[in-house]
C-alpha positions in Angstrom: 152.5 22.6 44.9 155.2 22.0 41.8 157.9 19.3 42.8 160.6 22.4 41.7 158.3 24.7 43.9 158.8 22.1 46.7 162.0 21.7 46.5 163.0 25.0 46.8 161.0 25.5 50.0 162.3 22.5 51.5 165.9 25.0 51.1 164.7 27.9 52.1 163.2 26.0 55.7 165.8 24.4 56.2 168.6 27.6 55.9 165.8 29.3 57.7 166.0 26.8 60.6 170.1 27.4 61.2 169.5 30.8 61.6 166.9 31.0 64.0 169.6 28.2 66.0 172.6 30.1 65.5 175.5 28.8 64.1 176.7 28.8 67.8 174.3 26.1 69.1 175.8 23.5 66.4 176.7 20.6 68.1 180.8 20.6 68.7 180.9 16.7 67.6 183.2 17.4 64.7 181.9 17.7 61.2 183.1 15.2 58.1 184.9 17.4 55.8 182.3 17.8 52.9 182.9 15.6 50.3 183.8 17.5 46.8 181.5 15.8 44.4 182.5 15.6 41.0 180.6 17.7 38.0 177.8 16.2 36.3 179.6 15.8 32.7 177.8 18.3 30.2 174.6 17.0 28.5 175.9 15.2 24.9 174.0 17.5 21.9 171.5 15.5 20.3 172.7 13.7 17.8 171.6 14.1 14.1 168.4 12.3 12.7 170.1 9.1 11.2 169.0 8.1 7.2 167.7 4.6 6.7 169.7 2.5 5.1 168.4 1.9 1.8 169.7 -1.8 0.9 166.9 -3.1 -1.9 164.0 -1.7 -4.3 161.7 -1.8 -1.8 163.7 0.3 0.9 164.3 2.7 -2.3 160.6 2.9 -3.0 159.5 3.5 0.3 161.8 6.2 1.2 160.5 8.0 -1.8 156.8 7.4 -0.7 158.0 9.4 2.4 159.6 12.0 1.2 156.6 12.5 -1.1 154.0 12.1 1.3 156.4 14.7 3.5 156.1 17.0 0.6 152.4 16.7 -0.3 151.6 17.3 3.4 154.1 20.5 3.5 153.2 22.1 0.9 148.9 22.1 2.5 150.6 23.5 5.3 150.7 20.2 7.7 153.5 19.8 9.7 152.6 18.7 12.6 151.0 15.2 12.5 151.2 12.1 14.9 153.6 10.1 12.7 153.4 7.2 15.7 149.7 6.7 14.5 149.9 7.5 10.8 152.9 4.8 10.9 150.7 2.0 12.8 147.5 2.6 10.3 149.5 2.5 7.2 150.8 -1.0 8.8 147.6 -2.0 9.0 146.0 -1.3 6.7 148.7 -2.6 4.3 147.7 -6.2 6.2 143.9 -5.7 5.4 143.6 -5.0 9.1 141.1 -3.2 10.8 142.0 0.6 10.7 140.1 3.8 12.3 138.5 4.9 9.2 137.1 3.0 6.0 138.0 4.5 2.7 135.4 6.6 1.8 135.1 8.1 5.9 138.9 8.7 5.4 138.1 10.6 2.2 135.5 12.6 4.0 137.4 13.6 7.0 139.9 14.2 4.9 138.3 16.8 2.3 136.2 18.3 5.2 139.5 19.4 7.2 140.8 20.7 4.3 137.9 23.1 3.8 137.8 23.7 7.2 141.3 25.2 6.7 141.1 26.5 3.9 137.8 28.8 5.6 139.3 29.6 8.2 142.8 30.6 6.5 140.3 32.7 3.6 138.4 34.3 5.7 141.7 36.1 7.4 143.2 36.7 3.7 140.2 38.0 2.7 139.8 40.7 5.3 143.5 41.4 4.5 143.1 41.9 0.9 139.1 44.1 1.6 141.3 46.3 4.3 144.6 46.9 2.2 143.1 48.1 -1.0 140.1 50.2 1.0 143.5 51.7 1.9 145.1 51.9 -1.5 142.1 53.5 -3.3 142.2 56.5 -1.5 146.2 57.2 -2.6 147.1 59.8 -5.3 147.2 58.6 -9.1 145.0 55.1 -8.7 141.7 54.8 -10.7 138.9 52.4 -9.4 136.6 50.8 -12.1 133.4 49.6 -11.6 134.5 46.4 -11.5 136.7 46.6 -8.3 139.5 46.5 -10.4 142.3 49.5 -9.1 145.2 50.7 -11.0 148.0 52.9 -11.2 149.2 54.7 -14.7 153.2 54.3 -14.3 153.8 55.5 -18.2 151.1 56.0 -20.7 151.8 54.5 -24.1 150.2 56.0 -27.6 150.1 52.5 -29.3 146.5 50.4 -29.9 144.5 48.9 -26.8 143.8 45.4 -27.7 140.8 43.2 -27.3 139.6 40.0 -26.0 140.0 38.0 -29.1 143.5 39.2 -29.4 147.0 37.6 -28.2 149.5 40.1 -26.5 153.0 40.4 -25.4 153.6 41.7 -22.0 156.6 41.6 -18.9 154.6 41.2 -15.4 155.7 40.7 -12.0 153.3 40.1 -9.6 152.8 40.1 -5.4 151.0 39.3 -2.8 149.4 42.3 -0.8 152.6 42.1 1.1 155.3 42.6 -1.1 155.8 38.8 -1.3 156.9 37.5 -4.8 155.1 35.2 -6.6 155.9 35.1 -10.5 158.3 37.5 -12.6 158.8 38.2 -16.1 160.6 40.8 -15.2 162.9 38.4 -13.1 163.4 35.3 -15.6 164.4 38.1 -18.2 161.7 37.0 -20.3 158.2 38.2 -21.8 155.4 36.2 -21.9 152.4 35.6 -24.6 149.2 34.9 -24.4 145.5 35.5 -24.8 143.9 38.5 -23.2 140.7 36.0 -23.2 142.4 33.9 -21.4 143.8 35.3 -18.3 142.4 36.5 -15.1 139.8 38.3 -15.3 141.5 42.0 -13.4 144.1 40.9 -16.1 141.3 41.1 -19.1 139.9 44.3 -18.1 143.0 46.4 -17.7 144.8 44.7 -21.1 141.9 46.3 -23.1 142.2 49.4 -21.2 145.9 49.9 -21.5 147.5 51.2 -24.9 150.8 49.9 -26.3 154.1 50.9 -24.8 151.6 51.1 -21.6 153.0 50.7 -17.9 150.8 50.6 -15.0 150.7 49.0 -11.3 147.4 47.0 -11.1 145.5 46.2 -7.4 143.3 43.1 -8.4 140.4 42.2 -5.8 140.4 38.6 -4.9 136.9 38.3 -7.5 138.8 39.8 -10.2 142.0 36.7 -9.4 141.6 33.0 -8.3 138.5 33.8 -6.3 137.7 31.3 -3.8 140.3 29.5 -4.4 144.3 28.7 -4.3 146.4 28.5 -6.7 149.6 26.5 -6.4 151.4 27.0 -2.7 152.4 30.3 -3.1 149.1 32.1 -3.9 146.0 31.4 -0.7 142.2 31.7 -1.8 141.2 34.8 -1.5 144.2 36.2 -2.1 144.0 40.1 -3.6 147.3 40.9 -6.1 149.5 43.1 -7.3 151.0 43.2 -10.4 153.6 45.8 -12.8 152.6 45.3 -16.3 154.1 46.8 -19.3 151.9 46.0 -22.6 154.9 45.9 -24.7 152.9 44.7 -27.6 149.5 43.0 -29.3 150.6 39.7 -31.7 150.2 39.6 -34.9 
């Protein structure tokens, strides 16, 4: 039985015992008045973490490495590590003392860890993307090509269609299937120029179908986007992508 449960039970049994005897059977001996207990002071607020005082260049370098390392971990989705083991391992390794891993074993462990983590995340992202596209293609106005690319014509232009070797000028707004924005020339207020054959497969295919002046919404499966790899911190591996694309011009 837990300590808290034992305490509660003891109190209950004590009260029950008094009730069974009856207050009339209490000893006639005068009872000393209960001593008024002072209230325990309110718990102090947890102090804010103190920033290390940097006294010299060595301290500054140490702090800079700490910030960079922490940011690197966070960007890769690692927020829970044993800082005590980390610190002791670094100290021992710098001294040349024996540590848990050789350099080769450490690299292999880290590689395998991230591969497994990415596979687990990727499996979820892949399923979500496939489910989204399966439902999306049933909606009115959605056209699906043989490759699996889906698009919706918002506005059909009347200009020429670019080829794979052309350079084009576009405005775009890119999101994940959940609506999270990862890139947008529209938000930046500045269109972008690039080669039709130098972008992801979904874009290359769609642009060659679009007359200049068109505005389409693209729904791109992961195979036609960045595939099994992530694209920075904002686009996980196996991500299906959604773009609003306006083809402004073919750059001569």
